[in-house]
C-alpha positions as CSV (number, residue, x, y, z in Angstrom):
1,M,-63.9,8.9,106.9
2,A,-62.4,10.7,110.0
3,S,-58.4,11.6,110.1
4,S,-56.1,10.5,112.7
5,W,-56.2,13.6,114.6
6,S,-59.7,14.3,114.2
7,S,-60.0,10.4,115.7
8,V,-57.5,11.9,118.6
9,F,-59.4,14.8,119.0
10,T,-63.0,13.1,119.7
11,L,-61.4,10.7,122.3
12,G,-59.9,14.1,123.8
13,N,-63.8,15.5,123.6
14,T,-64.8,12.5,125.1
15,A,-62.6,12.2,128.3
16,I,-62.2,16.2,128.5
17,G,-64.2,17.7,131.3
18,V,-64.8,17.4,135.0
19,G,-62.8,14.6,135.6
20,C,-59.3,16.5,134.9
21,L,-60.4,19.0,137.4
22,S,-60.7,16.3,140.0
23,F,-57.1,15.3,139.7
24,P,-55.3,17.6,142.1
25,Y,-57.3,15.5,144.6
26,V,-55.5,12.4,143.4
27,Y,-52.3,14.0,144.6
28,R,-53.8,15.2,148.2
29,L,-54.5,11.3,148.6
30,C,-52.1,9.9,147.1
31,G,-49.1,12.1,147.1
32,V,-47.1,13.7,144.7
33,L,-45.3,10.8,143.4
34,G,-48.0,8.3,144.4
35,G,-50.4,10.5,142.2
36,M,-48.1,10.4,139.3
37,S,-47.2,7.0,139.6
38,L,-50.2,5.8,139.9
39,S,-52.0,7.6,137.3
40,A,-49.6,7.0,135.2
41,V,-49.9,3.0,135.6
42,V,-53.6,3.4,135.4
43,S,-53.3,5.4,131.9
44,L,-51.2,2.3,130.4
45,I,-54.0,0.2,131.6
46,M,-56.4,1.7,130.0
47,V,-54.6,2.5,126.6
48,F,-54.3,-2.1,126.9
49,T,-57.7,-2.0,127.3
50,L,-59.0,0.4,124.5
51,N,-56.4,-1.3,122.0
52,A,-57.9,-4.5,123.2
53,L,-61.5,-3.1,122.2
54,V,-60.0,-2.2,118.8
55,S,-58.7,-5.9,118.1
56,S,-61.7,-7.6,119.1
57,A,-63.6,-5.3,117.6
58,H,-61.9,-5.7,114.2
59,F,-61.9,-9.3,114.6
60,Y,-65.6,-9.8,115.5
61,K,-66.5,-7.3,112.9
62,A,-68.4,-5.8,115.9
63,S,-69.9,-2.1,115.3
64,S,-70.8,-1.1,118.8
65,Y,-69.2,-2.3,122.7
66,Q,-72.4,-4.6,123.5
67,G,-72.4,-6.1,120.0
68,L,-69.1,-7.2,120.6
69,L,-69.7,-8.2,124.2
70,E,-72.7,-10.3,122.7
71,V,-71.0,-11.8,119.7
72,A,-67.9,-12.7,122.4
73,L,-70.1,-14.4,124.8
74,G,-72.6,-16.1,122.2
75,G,-75.8,-17.8,122.8
76,P,-78.5,-16.1,125.7
77,L,-75.7,-15.1,128.1
78,G,-74.1,-12.8,125.6
79,K,-77.8,-11.3,125.1
80,M,-78.5,-11.1,128.7
81,A,-74.4,-9.4,128.9
82,S,-75.3,-7.1,126.0
83,T,-78.2,-5.6,127.7
84,I,-76.6,-5.3,131.1
85,L,-74.1,-3.4,129.5
86,G,-75.8,-1.3,127.3
87,M,-77.8,-0.3,131.2
88,T,-74.3,0.2,132.8
89,I,-73.0,2.6,129.5
90,C,-76.2,4.3,130.1
91,F,-76.1,4.9,133.7
92,Y,-72.1,5.7,133.4
93,I,-72.4,8.4,130.6
94,F,-75.7,9.7,132.1
95,G,-73.7,10.7,135.2
96,C,-71.0,12.3,132.6
97,L,-74.0,14.4,130.8
98,I,-75.5,15.6,134.2
99,G,-71.5,16.6,135.2
100,Y,-70.6,18.6,132.0
101,L,-74.1,20.5,132.4
102,M,-73.2,20.9,135.9
103,V,-69.6,22.6,134.7
104,V,-71.5,25.0,132.5
105,G,-73.7,26.0,135.3
106,D,-71.0,26.4,137.4
107,V,-68.2,28.5,135.5
108,I,-70.4,30.4,132.8
109,P,-72.6,32.2,135.5
110,P,-70.1,34.2,137.0
111,F,-68.3,35.5,134.4
112,V,-72.0,36.0,132.9
113,G,-72.4,38.1,136.3
114,L,-69.7,40.4,135.9
115,V,-71.4,41.7,132.7
116,V,-74.7,42.1,133.1
117,G,-74.6,42.1,137.0
118,A,-74.8,38.9,139.5
119,E,-78.4,39.5,140.2
120,S,-79.2,39.9,136.6
121,F,-82.0,37.0,135.9
122,W,-79.5,36.1,132.7
123,A,-76.9,35.3,135.5
124,Q,-78.9,33.0,137.3
125,R,-77.7,29.2,137.6
126,W,-80.8,27.5,135.5
127,V,-81.1,29.6,133.4
128,V,-77.5,29.3,132.2
129,I,-77.5,25.5,132.0
130,T,-80.9,25.9,130.1
131,L,-79.9,28.1,127.4
132,V,-76.8,26.8,126.8
133,G,-78.1,23.0,126.9
134,T,-81.1,24.0,124.5
135,L,-79.3,26.2,121.9
136,V,-76.0,24.7,121.9
137,S,-75.7,21.1,123.7
138,L,-78.9,19.9,122.0
139,P,-78.4,20.8,118.4
140,I,-75.3,19.6,118.2
141,S,-75.9,16.3,120.1
142,C,-78.6,15.5,116.9
143,V,-76.0,14.9,114.4
144,H,-75.9,11.2,113.0
145,N,-71.8,10.8,113.0
146,L,-68.8,11.5,114.9
147,S,-67.0,12.8,112.1
148,A,-69.5,15.5,111.7
149,L,-68.0,17.2,114.9
150,T,-64.5,17.1,114.1
151,S,-64.9,21.1,113.2
152,I,-65.0,21.5,117.0
153,S,-62.8,18.7,117.4
154,G,-59.8,20.6,118.3
155,L,-61.4,23.0,121.0
156,S,-61.0,20.0,123.9
157,V,-57.3,20.1,123.5
158,F,-57.2,23.9,123.7
159,T,-59.4,23.8,126.3
160,L,-57.2,21.2,128.5
161,G,-54.2,23.3,127.7
162,Y,-55.1,26.7,128.4
163,T,-56.8,25.5,131.7
164,A,-53.7,23.2,132.7
165,L,-51.7,27.0,131.8
166,M,-54.2,29.2,133.7
167,V,-54.0,26.8,136.7
168,I,-50.0,26.9,136.7
169,V,-49.7,31.0,136.8
170,S,-52.3,31.2,139.5
171,A,-51.0,28.4,141.3
172,G,-47.6,30.0,140.9
173,R,-48.9,33.8,142.1
174,R,-50.3,32.1,145.3
175,M,-46.4,30.0,146.3
176,A,-44.9,33.3,145.5
177,L,-47.4,34.8,148.4
178,Y,-47.1,31.8,150.7
179,P,-43.8,30.1,150.1
180,D,-44.8,28.0,153.5
181,L,-46.6,25.8,151.1
182,W,-43.9,24.2,149.8
183,E,-43.1,22.6,153.4
184,K,-46.8,20.9,153.8
185,V,-46.1,19.1,150.1
186,E,-46.7,15.2,150.8
187,W,-43.6,14.3,147.9
188,G,-43.6,10.7,148.3
189,V,-46.5,8.4,148.4
190,R,-49.0,8.9,151.3
191,M,-49.4,5.3,152.6
192,E,-52.6,5.8,155.1
193,T,-55.0,6.0,151.7
194,N,-56.1,2.9,150.0
195,P,-55.2,3.6,146.6
196,L,-58.2,2.1,144.9
197,S,-60.0,5.3,146.7
198,A,-58.3,7.8,144.0
199,V,-58.8,5.5,141.0
200,P,-62.2,6.2,139.9
201,I,-61.2,9.5,139.5
202,I,-58.6,8.4,137.4
203,V,-60.8,6.3,135.3
204,Y,-63.6,9.0,135.1
205,A,-60.9,11.6,133.8
206,L,-59.4,9.4,130.9
207,Q,-62.6,7.2,129.8
208,C,-62.5,6.4,126.1
209,Q,-63.8,2.7,126.2
210,I,-67.6,3.7,125.3
211,I,-66.6,5.6,122.1
212,I,-63.8,3.5,120.9
213,I,-65.3,1.5,118.6
214,N,-67.2,4.2,117.0
215,V,-64.0,6.1,116.5
216,Y,-62.5,2.7,114.9
217,S,-65.1,1.9,112.5
218,E,-65.1,5.8,111.0
219,L,-61.2,6.1,110.8
220,E,-59.6,6.5,107.4
221,S,-58.0,3.5,105.8
222,K,-54.7,5.0,106.0
223,P,-54.4,6.8,109.2
224,S,-51.1,9.5,109.2
225,L,-50.1,8.7,112.1
226,T,-48.8,5.5,111.2
227,R,-46.3,7.1,108.6
228,V,-45.2,9.9,110.9
229,F,-44.7,7.6,113.9
230,T,-43.3,4.2,112.6
231,S,-40.5,6.6,110.9
232,R,-39.4,8.5,113.7
233,F,-39.8,5.9,116.2
234,R,-38.7,3.0,115.1
235,W,-37.1,1.3,117.8
236,L,-41.0,1.8,119.4
237,H,-42.7,0.2,116.3
238,R,-40.6,-3.0,116.2
239,L,-42.4,-3.7,119.7
240,T,-46.1,-3.0,118.2
241,A,-46.1,-3.5,114.6
242,P,-47.7,-6.4,112.9
243,A,-45.6,-9.3,112.1
244,A,-44.2,-9.5,108.2
245,P,-45.9,-12.1,106.6
246,E,-44.4,-15.4,106.5
247,S,-43.9,-17.1,103.0
248,V,-46.7,-19.4,102.6
249,P,-45.4,-23.2,101.1
250,E,-46.4,-23.8,97.7
251,G,-49.4,-26.0,98.0
252,E,-50.8,-24.3,101.4
253,E,-51.4,-20.8,99.5
254,D,-54.6,-21.8,98.0
255,S,-55.8,-23.6,101.5
256,S,-54.5,-20.4,102.8
257,D,-57.0,-18.4,100.8
258,A,-59.8,-20.4,100.9
259,D,-59.5,-19.9,104.8
260,E,-59.4,-16.2,104.5
261,E,-62.6,-16.0,102.3
262,R,-64.7,-18.5,104.6
263,A,-63.4,-16.2,107.0
264,Q,-64.9,-13.3,105.8
265,D,-68.1,-15.1,104.4
266,A,-69.1,-16.2,107.9
267,S,-71.8,-14.3,109.9
268,P,-70.0,-12.0,112.4
269,S,-72.8,-13.1,115.2
270,S,-71.8,-16.5,114.6
271,L,-69.3,-18.3,116.9
272,Q,-67.5,-20.4,114.2
273,A,-66.5,-16.7,112.6
274,P,-63.4,-15.7,115.2
275,L,-62.4,-19.7,115.3
276,L,-61.7,-19.6,111.6
277,H,-58.0,-18.9,110.3
278,R,-58.1,-15.5,109.4
279,T,-55.8,-13.0,107.8
280,F,-55.6,-9.7,107.4
281,S,-54.2,-7.4,104.3
282,G,-51.7,-4.7,104.6
283,A,-54.6,-2.0,105.0
284,D,-55.7,-3.7,107.7
285,S,-52.7,-4.2,109.6
286,T,-52.0,-0.3,108.8
287,R,-55.3,0.9,109.8
288,I,-55.1,-0.9,113.3
289,T,-51.6,-0.2,114.0
290,G,-52.8,3.7,112.8
291,M,-55.4,3.2,115.5
292,M,-52.5,2.2,118.3
293,W,-51.0,5.2,117.8
294,I,-53.9,7.6,118.1
295,V,-55.0,5.8,121.5
296,G,-51.6,6.2,122.3
297,V,-51.0,10.5,121.5
298,A,-54.5,10.9,123.2
299,T,-53.8,9.3,126.5
300,F,-50.2,10.8,126.5
301,V,-51.8,14.1,125.8
302,L,-54.4,13.7,128.3
303,W,-52.3,12.8,131.5
304,V,-49.3,15.3,130.5
305,G,-52.1,18.0,131.0
306,Y,-53.8,16.2,133.9
307,T,-50.9,16.2,135.3
308,L,-49.6,19.7,135.2
309,I,-53.1,20.9,136.2
310,A,-52.8,18.0,139.5
311,L,-49.5,19.1,140.0
312,S,-50.2,22.9,140.3
313,G,-53.3,22.9,142.1
314,Y,-52.0,20.4,145.1
315,L,-48.5,22.3,145.8
316,A,-50.6,25.8,146.0
317,Y,-53.2,24.5,148.1
318,N,-52.1,21.1,149.5
319,D,-54.9,19.5,151.6
320,D,-57.1,22.1,151.3
321,V,-57.6,21.0,147.3
322,Q,-61.5,20.6,146.6
323,T,-62.8,18.6,144.2
324,D,-63.2,20.8,141.2
325,I,-59.6,22.7,141.9
326,L,-61.0,25.8,139.9
327,T,-63.3,26.5,143.4
328,N,-60.1,27.1,145.1
329,F,-58.9,30.0,143.0
330,P,-60.2,33.5,143.6
331,T,-62.4,34.7,141.0
332,D,-60.5,38.0,140.5
333,F,-57.8,36.9,138.0
334,I,-59.4,37.5,134.8
335,P,-57.4,34.8,132.8
336,L,-58.9,31.9,134.8
337,Q,-62.8,33.3,134.6
338,V,-61.7,32.8,130.9
339,A,-60.5,29.4,131.6
340,R,-63.8,28.6,133.2
341,V,-66.0,29.9,130.5
342,I,-63.6,27.9,127.8
343,M,-64.0,24.6,130.0
344,G,-68.3,24.9,130.2
345,L,-68.1,25.9,126.5
346,N,-66.1,22.7,125.7
347,S,-68.2,21.0,128.2
348,G,-71.3,22.1,126.2
349,C,-70.2,22.3,122.8
350,C,-68.3,18.6,122.8
351,S,-67.9,16.8,125.5
352,F,-71.6,16.6,125.7
353,P,-72.4,16.0,122.2
354,V,-69.7,13.1,122.2
355,N,-70.7,11.8,124.8
356,V,-74.5,11.6,124.4
357,F,-73.4,9.5,120.5
358,P,-72.7,6.2,122.6
359,M,-75.6,6.2,125.2
360,R,-77.9,7.3,122.2
361,Q,-76.6,3.8,120.5
362,A,-77.5,1.9,123.9
363,L,-80.5,2.9,124.2
364,T,-81.6,2.4,120.4
365,L,-80.0,-1.5,121.1
366,L,-82.3,-2.1,124.1
367,V,-85.4,-0.3,122.8
368,S,-84.8,-2.9,119.5
369,K,-85.1,-5.9,121.5
370,I,-88.3,-5.0,123.3
371,F,-90.4,-2.6,119.9
372,P,-87.8,-4.1,116.8
373,K,-90.4,-2.1,114.4
374,A,-90.2,1.0,116.2
375,V,-86.2,1.3,115.6
376,D,-86.0,-0.2,112.2
377,G,-89.2,1.5,110.8
378,Y,-88.7,5.3,112.3
379,P,-85.0,5.3,112.2
380,L,-85.1,9.3,112.2
381,L,-87.6,9.5,114.5
382,M,-86.1,7.1,117.1
383,H,-82.9,9.1,116.8
384,Y,-84.2,12.4,117.5
385,T,-86.7,11.5,120.5
386,L,-83.9,9.7,122.7
387,T,-81.6,12.4,121.8
388,V,-84.7,14.9,123.4
389,V,-85.1,12.2,126.1
390,I,-81.7,12.0,127.2
391,F,-81.0,15.6,126.8
392,V,-84.3,16.4,128.5
393,S,-83.6,14.1,131.6
394,A,-80.0,15.0,132.1
395,L,-81.3,18.7,132.4
396,V,-83.3,18.1,135.2
397,V,-81.4,16.1,136.9
398,A,-78.5,18.8,136.9
399,L,-80.7,21.4,137.4
400,S,-81.8,19.5,140.6
401,I,-78.4,18.6,142.3
402,T,-75.8,21.4,142.8
403,E,-73.0,19.0,144.3
404,L,-72.6,15.2,143.2
405,G,-69.3,14.4,145.3
406,D,-69.1,10.9,146.0
407,V,-71.6,10.4,143.6
408,F,-68.8,10.3,140.7
409,N,-67.0,8.5,142.6
410,V,-69.8,5.8,143.0
411,V,-70.2,6.0,139.2
412,G,-66.6,5.6,138.3
413,G,-66.0,2.8,140.8
414,T,-68.8,0.8,139.6
415,A,-70.1,1.1,136.5
416,G,-66.5,2.4,135.5
417,A,-64.7,-0.3,136.2
418,L,-67.5,-2.6,134.4
419,I,-66.5,-0.5,131.3
420,V,-62.7,0.3,131.8
421,F,-61.6,-2.9,132.8
422,I,-63.9,-6.0,133.5
423,A,-65.9,-5.9,130.1
424,P,-62.8,-5.3,127.9
425,C,-60.4,-7.8,129.5
426,T,-62.9,-10.5,129.6
427,I,-63.5,-10.4,125.7
428,W,-60.2,-10.1,125.3
429,I,-59.8,-13.4,127.0
430,L,-62.7,-15.0,125.5
431,Q,-61.6,-14.1,121.6
432,H,-58.0,-16.0,122.7
433,V,-59.0,-19.0,124.5
434,K,-61.4,-19.8,121.6
435,M,-58.6,-18.8,119.2
436,S,-55.8,-21.1,121.1
437,R,-58.2,-24.0,120.8
438,S,-58.4,-23.9,117.2
439,S,-55.1,-23.3,116.3
440,S,-52.2,-25.5,116.9
441,E,-50.1,-22.6,118.0
442,S,-50.9,-20.3,121.8
443,A,-52.9,-17.4,120.7
444,L,-52.7,-15.4,123.8
445,S,-49.4,-14.5,121.9
446,Y,-51.2,-11.9,119.9
447,L,-52.9,-9.3,120.8
448,A,-55.1,-8.3,117.9
449,P,-56.8,-10.8,115.5
450,A,-54.0,-13.1,114.3
451,T,-53.3,-16.4,112.1
452,V,-51.0,-19.3,112.3
453,S,-48.7,-18.1,110.0
454,R,-49.5,-13.8,109.3
455,G,-51.3,-12.0,111.6
456,F,-50.6,-8.9,114.4
457,V,-48.2,-10.3,116.6
458,W,-47.7,-8.6,119.9
459,K,-43.7,-9.0,120.3
460,A,-43.7,-9.3,124.4
461,R,-43.7,-12.4,126.0
462,P,-47.1,-14.2,125.6
463,V,-46.9,-14.6,129.1
464,M,-46.6,-11.1,130.0
465,T,-49.8,-10.0,127.7
466,A,-51.8,-12.5,129.2
467,S,-51.2,-11.6,133.0
468,L,-51.7,-8.3,132.0
469,A,-55.3,-8.7,130.5
470,V,-56.0,-11.1,134.2
471,S,-54.3,-8.5,135.8
472,T,-56.3,-5.8,134.8
473,L,-59.5,-7.7,135.1
474,V,-58.8,-8.3,138.9
475,L,-58.2,-4.9,139.5
476,G,-61.5,-4.1,137.9
477,V,-63.4,-6.6,140.3
478,A,-61.3,-5.3,143.2
479,L,-62.3,-1.3,142.1
480,F,-65.7,-2.8,142.0
481,V,-66.0,-4.7,145.5
482,N,-64.3,-1.5,146.9
483,T,-66.3,1.0,145.9
484,V,-69.6,-1.0,146.7
485,Y,-68.3,-1.8,150.4
486,S,-66.7,1.6,151.4
487,R,-68.9,4.2,149.3
488,V,-72.8,2.5,149.5
489,A,-73.4,-0.6,151.8
490,F,-70.7,-0.3,154.4
491,K,-68.6,1.6,156.6
492,P,-65.3,3.2,154.2
493,F,-62.2,1.4,153.9
494,D,-60.1,4.5,154.2
495,A,-61.0,8.4,154.3
496,P,-63.7,9.4,152.0
497,I,-63.4,10.9,148.7
498,V,-65.7,13.4,149.4
499,P,-65.1,14.8,153.3
500,G,-68.1,13.4,155.3
501,G,-68.8,10.3,153.8
502,V,-71.9,9.1,151.5
503,S,-75.2,11.0,153.1
504,P,-78.4,9.7,152.2
505,D,-78.9,12.8,149.9
506,D,-75.7,11.1,147.7
507,V,-77.5,7.9,147.5
508,S,-80.9,9.5,146.6
509,A,-78.9,11.7,144.2
510,L,-77.3,8.9,142.7
511,V,-80.8,7.0,142.2
512,A,-82.3,10.3,140.6
513,M,-79.0,9.9,138.1
514,S,-80.7,6.8,136.6
515,P,-82.7,6.9,133.8
516,F,-84.3,4.0,134.5
517,W,-85.9,4.7,137.7
């Protein structure tokens, strides 16, 4: 079982990568106040959708994101939606894996060139990507459980902290040389920019939804963060903690216990299971509360680190900020070169393997629907075969593309919108609509699985919680439509994320990224 802090690091490994280097571009698009506010709001919304997925997965006893959607919808529609979600997850993660290998190829070769010479064979981009990927990323990606990556999970937090520090130092040096940079900073909100054009970058940098159910399934039964934070932040714990069990009147206790036994015995894939009145033990309450704290801590640490990088990079380069802030800084500052190398190693050693896990799981589910005997009869062969296929496919595309640019924006605004906003809120709403139909009380007052008499009660007003879910769903749909309209099919609403808009080469790269073509 994974500990609380290893779970925090695992979520960090999933998110930290090329996305954090693009955060300064959000400030270029929205201004300092606009970028900080927008990233904070999106971060809070993502915390809500992460917790919604955890509570729904616990309620339906689902072990995967696709399985959760299938059970929530039920019937043929659930199977079709699960297949579509599996393909979307594969498409999204495949783009992330390509990005991680590209980070390796962008940041490590210059450092190798300082040692063996820039013209050396070993300093070539394709050589570095192939060697690091084959000797490091691929072997680590073959693990069967996320908890096996605990020993290297702390590298992600160290990488974020060191990179943020070096960006701050480098930005300070530049601002000391050019004091007039302060006059060019947009401290407020840049009104001429459509904020939806910056959301995909934030989503891409913070996304943990794909892996959250796997992290929860491996979490220890009594997370240490539950004890730490509930003792130090009692005022906040009162807003989110499970409600104390109400006393059960004499004569109704047996009925309640019978309902609990029937709920536990019901098939997780049956639509009758979530309709039964379900009670949860103190261990369930502690575990889910601990997961809420883990999600909050991981997201807060990521947001603080990203904000420091974004603010420093934007102050130093203003409207000249590139989508990868490290490309703005000179290469003669050795500590910053070390930051580049650490970022590359983190992408290859941590981020790549962690993201292979959910993609392999999604592909396994898709293959099992076509060739069930192959998955059941040869699980190890299927495990290693899919791992190699994923790695080789990502390697080939990473070697053939040198600038994804707007492609990542398209992936974050389409697949990311579905995975991060639309699907979690749809599952949450369906779960609570079904619960409300089977209960005399409105189930919209519950964030996690609950019963009439006891359960995980969301202390906020029911209407506020339901409104947040519906608003997030609308945001996801708007982001998807805006991205398709402005980046793929029609003229953009505003200035594109990458100057020059989407070229035919970008669209071709997007097509090449998908493993289904």
